[in-house]
N, C-alpha and C positions, 0 to 999 in steps of 0.2 A: 230537685234534680232537673226537672223540666225547665227551670229558669236558666240553667246553664246552656241549654240548646240554642236559645236566641242569640247571645253574643258570639257563640262559636260558629253558627251558621250564617251570620251576617255577611262575611266576605264572599261566601259562595253564592248567596242570593244576589249580591251586587254584581258578581262576575256573570251569573246567568242572565241578569237584566241587560248588562252591557253586550253580551253575545247575542241576545235576542234583538236588541236595537240594531246591532251591526247587520244581522241577517235581514231584518226588516228593511234597512236602508238599501241593501244590495238587491233584494228580490221584489220588494213591493213598490218602492218609490220609482217614479219614471226617471230614465237616464237624462242627463242634461243634453241640450242640443250640441251638435258638433261645432257649430259656429254661432256666435251671437247674432241674433236677428237684427238688432238695431245697433250695429257697431258704429261708433263715431268715425267720421271721415279723417279727422286729424286729432292729435292729442288735445285734451281739453284745456291744458295749461300752457300751450305753446305761446311763446312771446313773439309778437310781431316786431319787425325791425322799425326803429324810430325814423322819422323823416330826417333829412340831412341837416335841417336847422336845429334839431334837438338832440343831435348825437352827443354833444358835450355840454351838459348844463352848467358846468363850472369852467370858467375861463382858465386856460393854462397859462402859467407864468412864463415870461420871456426871458 
């Protein structure tokens, strides 16, 4: 009879663990800073314009 308690209580144990981790995240962990300290000045993947000699690598037909 006690063997039936383990599978029946498993969802409640998992729910309690999830709620405990949620509480721990809200109350124990430090809050993230409002602004990132080392924010990049520009987008890391911004493309730079090509020089005028390289704007069209394929010649256009006439």
